[in-house]
Backbone bond lengths (Angstrom), bond angles and torsions (degrees), N, CA, C in turn:
res aa  C-N    CA-C-N  psi(-1)  N-CA   C-N-CA  omega(-1)  CA-C   N-CA-C  phi
1 M - - - 1.462 - - 1.528 110.65 -
2 K 1.350 117.68 -43.60 1.455 120.32 -179.80 1.516 111.19 -64.49
3 T 1.369 115.83 -42.29 1.457 120.02 179.43 1.516 110.87 -62.07
4 T 1.326 117.18 -43.79 1.463 121.51 179.84 1.523 110.58 -62.29
5 A 1.335 116.81 -42.89 1.459 120.75 -179.48 1.527 110.99 -64.36
6 R 1.357 115.49 -42.49 1.460 118.67 179.52 1.521 111.16 -64.91
7 T 1.322 116.90 -39.99 1.463 121.23 179.09 1.517 110.95 -62.78
8 A 1.346 115.78 -43.18 1.463 120.17 179.91 1.522 110.70 -65.21
9 L 1.354 115.39 -40.61 1.459 119.57 179.67 1.516 110.98 -64.79
10 L 1.336 117.28 -41.48 1.460 121.32 178.80 1.514 110.74 -63.60
11 A 1.338 116.63 -43.69 1.466 120.78 179.61 1.521 110.70 -61.25
12 F 1.341 116.26 -40.71 1.463 120.66 179.29 1.523 110.59 -64.84
13 A 1.332 116.59 -41.70 1.463 120.76 179.91 1.520 111.59 -64.22
14 L 1.337 116.48 -42.12 1.461 120.37 178.32 1.518 111.11 -64.19
15 L 1.335 116.81 -38.69 1.460 120.78 178.81 1.521 110.14 -64.91
16 A 1.340 116.64 -40.62 1.465 120.20 179.91 1.515 111.19 -63.71
17 V 1.343 116.84 -41.40 1.459 120.58 178.50 1.520 110.32 -64.77
18 A 1.328 117.06 -44.19 1.461 120.87 -179.13 1.512 111.41 -61.14
19 C 1.356 117.20 -36.11 1.457 120.71 -177.68 1.518 112.19 -71.92
20 T 1.322 118.14 -17.99 1.455 120.33 -179.10 1.523 111.86 -94.84
21 R 1.304 118.35 -6.93 1.457 120.77 -179.86 1.519 110.41 -82.25
22 P 1.354 117.43 145.43 1.455 119.22 175.04 1.518 110.95 -59.26
23 N 1.329 115.90 150.20 1.453 120.84 179.85 1.521 109.40 -78.47
24 R 1.329 116.95 92.00 1.459 120.91 179.28 1.522 110.97 -107.35
25 G 1.340 117.79 10.69 1.455 119.91 179.02 1.509 112.88 -84.73
26 S 1.342 116.80 -17.51 1.456 119.76 -178.03 1.524 109.35 -135.77
27 V 1.339 116.97 -93.02 1.462 120.74 178.50 1.526 109.34 -100.51
28 F 1.325 116.58 136.52 1.458 120.38 177.15 1.523 109.85 -157.09
29 I 1.329 115.46 162.65 1.459 121.61 175.49 1.518 108.33 -89.10
30 E 1.328 116.00 126.27 1.466 121.20 -176.33 1.528 111.73 -86.80
31 D 1.344 117.33 -53.51 1.464 119.53 -176.04 1.524 110.16 -173.53
32 V 1.341 114.80 172.74 1.462 122.19 172.56 1.519 107.64 -96.28
33 C 1.314 116.67 128.28 1.465 120.87 -177.05 1.531 111.23 -81.72
34 A 1.318 115.25 153.50 1.463 120.76 173.00 1.522 109.32 -71.73
35 F 1.329 116.56 154.53 1.461 120.73 176.73 1.532 109.49 -71.41
36 P 1.316 117.92 147.88 1.473 119.62 -179.52 1.521 111.24 -69.38
37 K 1.320 115.74 154.62 1.461 119.98 177.23 1.526 111.10 -69.63
38 D 1.333 116.58 -32.04 1.458 121.57 -179.50 1.522 109.28 -93.13
39 A 1.324 116.13 98.42 1.463 120.10 -178.02 1.529 111.92 -67.11
40 K 1.320 117.12 -26.96 1.467 120.00 -177.81 1.521 111.78 -69.75
41 S 1.316 117.72 -43.13 1.462 120.28 -179.72 1.518 111.17 -74.73
42 C 1.331 115.87 -37.83 1.473 123.21 178.51 1.532 110.95 46.59
43 S 1.324 115.89 49.24 1.460 120.70 -177.61 1.525 110.58 -113.73
44 F 1.333 114.56 153.44 1.458 120.82 -177.81 1.526 109.77 -132.33
45 E 1.336 115.71 147.76 1.452 121.18 174.01 1.533 109.25 -75.99
46 A 1.329 116.41 176.17 1.464 120.60 178.76 1.531 111.53 -70.01
47 E 1.342 116.46 -19.53 1.453 121.90 176.20 1.524 108.68 -131.44
48 C 1.333 116.62 154.18 1.464 121.05 178.14 1.532 110.03 -61.74
49 T 1.313 117.12 126.11 1.462 119.91 171.60 1.525 109.82 -80.19
50 L 1.343 115.62 -33.13 1.461 122.89 172.52 1.519 107.40 -140.30
51 V 1.333 116.46 151.26 1.461 119.55 177.92 1.527 109.05 -98.36
52 L 1.329 115.49 153.53 1.457 120.93 -179.18 1.522 109.56 -72.48
53 M 1.326 116.33 126.79 1.455 122.29 179.81 1.527 109.34 -100.01
54 G 1.320 116.52 147.16 1.453 120.46 179.04 1.520 111.77 77.33
55 Y 1.326 115.84 -166.96 1.456 121.83 -177.17 1.532 110.06 -109.76
56 P 1.319 118.24 121.20 1.471 118.74 175.41 1.525 110.59 -67.45
57 W 1.340 116.49 160.18 1.463 121.08 179.52 1.519 110.05 -124.41
58 V 1.320 114.87 159.71 1.459 120.28 179.06 1.524 108.91 -153.69
59 Y 1.326 117.00 143.96 1.461 122.88 171.31 1.526 108.66 -92.04
60 T 1.322 116.53 146.39 1.470 119.44 -178.44 1.532 112.36 -73.19
61 Q 1.346 117.09 -21.34 1.461 120.67 -177.43 1.527 110.64 -126.91
62 L 1.337 115.18 147.77 1.463 122.20 176.84 1.525 107.64 -138.99
63 L 1.324 115.82 112.45 1.472 121.93 -178.21 1.521 111.55 56.11
64 G 1.344 115.47 40.25 1.448 120.58 175.83 1.514 115.61 79.11
65 A 1.322 117.41 6.87 1.468 122.25 179.60 1.520 109.45 -124.73
66 P 1.351 117.75 162.56 1.465 119.28 178.80 1.522 112.04 -59.16
67 N 1.303 116.49 135.77 1.460 122.34 178.57 1.532 109.22 -97.59
68 H 1.326 117.38 178.52 1.460 121.37 172.22 1.521 109.84 -146.46
69 L 1.327 114.95 159.17 1.466 121.90 175.53 1.520 108.23 -107.35
70 E 1.315 115.00 120.25 1.461 122.11 -175.99 1.529 108.89 -117.72
71 L 1.333 116.77 124.05 1.461 120.69 -177.10 1.529 110.91 -130.92
72 P 1.349 117.13 143.89 1.467 120.56 175.44 1.527 110.14 -79.85
73 V 1.316 116.20 120.84 1.469 121.63 -174.72 1.524 109.38 -123.02
74 Q 1.332 115.95 135.24 1.467 120.98 179.74 1.520 111.09 -90.11
75 F 1.358 116.30 124.90 1.460 123.34 173.74 1.524 108.47 -103.72
76 N 1.321 117.55 136.79 1.464 122.29 179.32 1.528 111.32 -117.00
77 N 1.335 115.36 148.74 1.461 122.39 172.95 1.526 107.22 -130.61
78 Q 1.338 116.18 113.65 1.458 119.99 -175.70 1.523 113.78 -91.89
79 L 1.319 118.07 -5.58 1.460 118.74 -179.15 1.528 110.82 -67.45
80 P 1.343 117.63 144.85 1.460 120.65 -179.21 1.527 111.84 -81.60
81 D 1.304 115.23 161.52 1.469 121.42 172.53 1.526 108.00 -66.34
82 N 1.336 116.88 121.78 1.468 119.86 -178.00 1.536 112.60 -105.95
83 T 1.329 115.19 27.14 1.460 119.53 175.94 1.523 110.64 -61.17
84 D 1.338 116.30 135.49 1.464 122.26 176.00 1.522 107.06 -135.45
85 E 1.347 114.94 95.17 1.458 119.32 -176.34 1.521 112.72 -64.48
86 S 1.326 116.52 -29.72 1.467 119.61 179.74 1.524 111.71 -65.53
87 M 1.335 115.78 -25.28 1.463 120.74 179.28 1.527 111.60 -108.23
88 S 1.341 116.24 10.12 1.471 121.45 -177.28 1.524 111.22 54.59
89 H 1.330 115.33 38.57 1.463 121.88 -177.29 1.527 109.56 -103.70
90 T 1.327 116.61 118.59 1.464 120.45 179.26 1.528 110.81 -83.85
91 N 1.313 115.36 168.81 1.459 121.31 -178.04 1.534 110.53 -71.26
92 T 1.323 117.01 111.36 1.463 121.23 -179.06 1.526 112.43 -107.05
93 N 1.335 117.55 9.38 1.460 120.90 179.78 1.530 113.11 -93.85
94 I 1.331 116.76 3.09 1.466 120.05 174.02 1.522 108.34 -65.76
95 A 1.321 116.55 135.20 1.468 121.66 -176.27 1.528 110.50 -100.17
96 V 1.313 115.80 137.64 1.466 122.13 176.62 1.529 108.08 -119.88
97 V 1.329 116.13 112.17 1.465 120.99 178.40 1.521 108.29 -83.85
98 D 1.341 117.36 126.79 1.465 120.15 179.96 1.527 113.65 -118.16
99 T 1.340 117.31 -10.44 1.472 120.04 -177.91 1.520 110.58 -146.25
100 I 1.319 115.89 136.76 1.464 122.16 168.56 1.519 107.33 -112.97
101 E 1.326 116.29 122.82 1.454 121.35 177.48 1.523 109.38 -103.51
102 L 1.329 115.96 132.27 1.455 121.91 -177.11 1.523 110.16 -125.01
103 S 1.320 115.88 127.31 1.455 121.51 169.50 1.525 106.63 -126.17
104 Y 1.330 116.37 164.02 1.463 119.40 -169.24 1.525 112.18 -134.51
105 E 1.320 114.21 151.29 1.455 122.75 175.12 1.526 108.61 -135.73
106 S 1.336 116.29 140.03 1.463 120.69 173.06 1.517 109.21 -159.90
107 A 1.315 115.64 104.20 1.463 120.11 177.87 1.525 110.51 -68.16
108 D 1.333 117.04 -29.68 1.459 120.77 -177.22 1.526 112.41 -71.54
109 L 1.325 117.10 -38.87 1.461 119.71 -177.57 1.520 112.50 -71.89
110 G 1.331 116.19 -37.70 1.455 119.81 178.75 1.514 113.97 71.50
111 I 1.338 118.06 20.88 1.462 121.81 176.18 1.532 108.82 -127.60
112 A 1.319 115.62 154.07 1.467 120.10 175.75 1.523 108.48 -78.93
113 I 1.322 115.78 127.99 1.471 121.05 179.25 1.522 107.94 -103.34
114 P 1.326 118.68 127.86 1.469 119.83 -177.51 1.524 112.78 -64.47
115 S 1.319 115.31 151.95 1.467 121.70 173.56 1.524 108.73 -85.26
116 I 1.327 115.58 163.92 1.461 120.00 -179.87 1.520 109.40 -152.54
117 S 1.332 116.59 147.08 1.466 122.80 175.09 1.524 108.18 -113.42
118 I 1.329 115.57 136.55 1.461 121.19 -178.24 1.526 108.89 -120.71
119 P 1.336 118.44 124.03 1.468 119.45 175.78 1.523 110.69 -71.03
120 I 1.311 115.47 145.00 1.465 121.51 -178.47 1.527 107.49 -151.46
121 S 1.281 116.72 161.43 1.467 120.10 174.90 1.524 108.22 -143.31
122 T 1.329 115.39 100.13 1.454 120.19 179.25 1.521 109.46 -142.78
123 T 1.306 116.18 145.30 1.462 122.98 -175.69 1.520 110.37 -108.60
124 I 1.331 115.46 137.06 1.462 121.01 176.44 1.527 108.03 -115.86
125 P 1.326 118.44 119.60 1.463 120.13 -178.16 1.519 112.12 -68.36
126 T 1.318 116.14 160.26 1.461 120.47 176.47 1.528 109.85 -65.11
127 E 1.348 114.61 141.25 1.464 121.82 -178.41 1.524 110.99 48.09
128 G 1.330 115.02 40.88 1.455 119.80 -176.62 1.512 112.28 -148.44
129 A 1.316 115.14 -168.35 1.456 120.81 -175.99 1.519 109.97 -148.50
130 T 1.312 114.88 165.44 1.456 121.66 172.25 1.519 107.89 -147.70
131 V 1.328 116.28 150.14 1.467 121.54 176.45 1.516 108.22 -105.99
132 E 1.317 115.90 125.70 1.457 122.27 -177.03 1.533 109.33 -123.70
133 M 1.329 115.97 141.12 1.458 120.02 174.57 1.525 108.63 -77.62
134 V 1.320 116.43 121.41 1.463 122.24 -176.26 1.524 109.54 -114.06
135 Y 1.323 115.88 129.21 1.466 121.07 174.00 1.533 107.34 -78.67
136 V 1.324 115.62 87.68 1.463 121.16 -176.99 1.537 110.08 -66.75
137 L 1.319 115.86 -34.80 1.470 121.75 172.43 1.528 107.24 -126.18
138 P 1.339 118.16 95.70 1.461 120.25 -179.57 1.534 112.02 -75.10
139 E 1.332 116.36 165.47 1.465 121.40 -175.79 1.531 114.02 -54.56
140 P 1.346 120.66 -43.54 1.467 118.62 -179.05 1.526 113.65 -60.48
141 I 1.337 116.74 -35.44 1.465 119.40 179.74 1.526 110.37 -76.46
142 A 1.342 117.11 -36.31 1.462 120.03 176.09 1.530 110.31 -61.93
143 Q 1.331 117.13 -40.89 1.457 120.75 178.29 1.529 111.02 -66.52
144 Y 1.332 116.06 -39.25 1.470 120.52 177.57 1.529 110.29 -60.11
145 L 1.328 116.82 -44.30 1.466 120.22 178.77 1.528 110.72 -63.70
146 F 1.319 116.58 -41.85 1.469 121.11 179.58 1.523 110.82 -60.64
147 D 1.324 116.26 -42.26 1.465 121.01 -177.15 1.527 113.43 -75.70
148 N 1.337 117.21 -27.05 1.466 120.92 -171.93 1.527 113.79 -116.32
149 W 1.313 117.19 12.22 1.472 120.71 -177.64 1.528 110.11 -63.34
150 P 1.331 117.90 122.50 1.471 119.67 179.69 1.524 111.17 -64.30
151 A 1.327 115.84 137.73 1.466 121.20 -176.78 1.517 112.22 -62.72
152 T 1.320 117.26 -25.91 1.473 121.18 -176.08 1.528 113.15 -87.92
153 V 1.334 117.05 -4.79 1.470 119.91 -176.67 1.524 110.04 -94.82
154 P 1.336 118.02 121.69 1.472 120.13 178.15 1.527 110.50 -75.19
155 D 1.320 115.41 167.08 1.458 118.13 172.42 1.534 108.30 -129.21
156 P 1.319 118.44 153.57 1.477 124.59 4.22 1.527 112.85 -73.44
157 T 1.314 114.19 154.35 1.457 122.43 177.88 1.522 108.78 -127.23
158 Y 1.330 115.96 144.07 1.463 120.46 -177.42 1.529 111.19 -82.48
159 V 1.323 114.22 135.90 1.468 122.68 174.41 1.528 107.14 -131.22
160 T 1.309 116.87 141.14 1.471 121.12 176.97 1.519 109.56 -114.05
161 A 1.327 115.61 125.84 1.464 121.53 173.35 1.524 108.33 -95.35
162 L 1.324 116.67 131.84 1.460 122.30 174.73 1.526 106.85 -101.56
163 V 1.326 115.16 109.76 1.461 121.57 -170.59 1.526 110.47 -101.52
164 K 1.321 115.53 129.55 1.467 120.95 179.71 1.530 108.91 -130.51
165 L 1.328 116.45 138.38 1.465 122.18 177.40 1.518 110.53 -104.14
166 K 1.339 115.53 141.71 1.455 121.56 173.16 1.529 108.90 -131.38
167 G 1.328 115.43 150.66 1.455 119.28 178.65 1.512 111.30 176.16
168 R 1.336 114.46 -160.18 1.463 120.39 -179.07 1.529 108.87 -141.26
169 Y 1.325 114.82 150.46 1.458 119.84 169.62 1.534 108.38 -80.61
170 L 1.329 116.31 166.07 1.469 119.15 177.47 1.520 111.61 -63.59
171 S 1.324 116.73 -16.35 1.467 121.01 174.72 1.526 111.03 -75.37
172 D 1.341 117.05 -7.18 1.456 126.05 -177.99 1.524 112.46 81.10
173 S 1.326 118.00 6.70 1.462 120.81 175.03 1.524 108.86 -78.11
174 P 1.341 117.93 134.25 1.473 120.15 -178.84 1.522 111.59 -79.36
175 F 1.331 115.97 157.97 1.463 120.77 171.88 1.530 108.55 -140.71
176 E 1.310 114.82 157.78 1.459 122.63 176.93 1.518 107.77 -148.99
177 T 1.326 116.78 127.43 1.457 119.87 -177.74 1.529 111.13 -85.58
178 G 1.314 115.17 167.04 1.450 119.71 168.75 1.521 109.52 -72.82
179 E 1.325 116.82 167.82 1.461 121.20 179.54 1.528 110.63 -75.92
180 F 1.326 115.44 135.55 1.464 121.60 178.22 1.525 107.66 -113.94
181 P 1.349 118.27 117.89 1.468 120.21 -176.96 1.527 112.69 -81.44
182 I 1.323 116.03 133.79 1.465 122.54 173.74 1.527 107.15 -128.67
183 T 1.328 116.41 113.79 1.461 121.51 -179.15 1.530 110.19 -97.66
184 F 1.316 116.36 136.27 1.465 121.61 -179.23 1.524 109.74 -143.59
185 Q 1.322 115.62 166.21 1.465 122.05 179.60 1.528 109.69 -102.31
186 V 1.330 115.73 135.24 1.459 121.01 179.89 1.520 109.64 -114.29
187 V 1.329 115.71 129.61 1.465 122.22 172.64 1.528 106.82 -108.04
188 N 1.314 116.99 122.34 1.462 120.56 -176.59 1.525 110.32 -86.79
189 G 1.327 115.87 104.28 1.459 120.32 -179.35 1.510 110.89 155.76
190 D 1.333 115.86 -175.69 1.464 121.66 -177.62 1.529 110.29 -87.88
191 F 1.315 115.72 136.83 1.464 121.91 -176.86 1.527 109.96 -66.27
192 P 1.345 118.45 126.47 1.468 120.72 -177.74 1.525 114.22 -81.44
193 G 1.310 117.86 -12.64 1.460 120.39 179.91 1.519 112.20 111.11
194 Y 1.343 115.72 161.45 1.465 122.01 178.18 1.529 109.42 -86.95
195 A 1.313 115.83 151.20 1.463 120.96 178.80 1.526 109.75 -95.73
196 C 1.318 116.42 130.12 1.463 122.03 175.67 1.528 108.98 -113.98
197 P 1.333 117.86 154.87 1.461 120.39 176.05 1.532 111.22 -57.90
198 V 1.312 115.58 151.87 1.467 121.11 179.79 1.530 109.68 -56.24
199 G 1.324 116.19 133.91 1.461 121.30 178.71 1.514 114.25 89.91
200 T 1.345 117.20 0.46 1.468 120.39 178.80 1.527 109.21 -123.76
201 T 1.321 115.10 163.34 1.464 121.13 176.15 1.523 109.90 -128.94
202 L 1.310 114.91 157.12 1.461 121.00 -179.98 1.525 109.70 -70.90
203 T 1.335 116.50 125.84 1.469 120.32 -178.50 1.519 113.70 -114.89
204 A 1.347 118.22 -18.52 1.467 119.69 -178.91 1.521 110.04 -159.25
205 V 1.333 114.62 145.94 1.464 122.39 175.41 1.517 107.89 -134.31
206 C 1.322 117.48 133.89 1.467 121.23 178.01 1.527 109.21 -136.96
207 P 1.348 118.57 124.26 1.467 125.52 8.68 1.521 114.45 -97.07
208 H 1.362 117.32 -14.76 1.457 119.37 -172.45 1.517 109.16 -161.06
209 S 1.325 116.10 150.26 1.459 120.88 -178.82 1.525 111.33 -79.00
210 G 1.328 115.57 159.59 1.449 120.83 177.45 1.509 114.17 79.60
211 Q 1.324 116.57 20.07 1.464 121.57 -178.52 1.513 109.28 -155.09
212 S 1.342 116.55 175.12 1.459 120.71 169.90 1.515 108.52 -55.74
213 A 1.327 116.59 132.34 1.467 119.19 -174.68 1.515 109.94 -165.26
214 A 1.331 114.94 163.95 1.456 121.03 168.42 1.536 107.15 -84.29
215 T 1.325 117.09 137.59 1.461 120.30 -178.98 1.524 110.40 -129.42
216 S 1.339 115.36 157.97 1.457 121.40 176.09 1.513 108.09 -131.65
217 C 1.333 116.05 128.93 1.468 122.78 177.44 1.521 108.70 -121.20
218 E 1.317 116.35 132.81 1.472 120.45 -178.90 1.526 110.17 -134.08
C-alpha cells in the first residue's frame, strides 16, 4: 500500500511539472530577432540571424495617437513531415497560427493591465521556423497605459508581455504554446522623434516608428 501510494504521488508530481513546462514538443516561440542593419529593406530570414539584446522601448503615443510596439519573433514547429506517398497522404503537420494571446505584468506600474487576443494568419513549416512581426504592445493597450498611468510612476517603466500562440495543424488538430515572456520599457507620452547626424534626414525606420528600431539617415 505504501509503495503504491508513493508511486501514485510521484506520478502526480511529474505530471504537474510537465504541465508547467512550455510546449516545446511541437510549436513554440524561439526568440525575438534583432532588427536588420538595412532599415530600408526591413527584411528578415525564416530564422533569427541574431537575437535582440537588452530591452526594447516604446512610447505610448505617436503623433497624438496610440502607438504600438512591433517586434520580429521566431516561431518554431518541431513536428516532422508526415507525407506518405504510398498512401497518398500529404503533410498534415504544418502549423497554422491564427491567434496571439497577450497578457501583461508590471510590478512597477502597480495597475492591472488588460489581456488581449490578436488574430493572425501565419504558417510554420514542419521541422522549420518562420519570423513574424508581433504587436507585443498593440494600440488599445498603449492607450490604456496612457490613460491610466499612475502619476507617481516615472518612465521608462518595465512591462512584461506573456505571449502565447494558438492555432491548428493541417490535420485540424489544435495546438497552444506555453507563455513566452518579452520585457520592454514603456515611456508614457508622445514620441519626440529619432536623432540624425547634422545635415542628414531620417529616410527609413524598421519596423515601426516610436519604438526601438533600425533607422537610416541620409
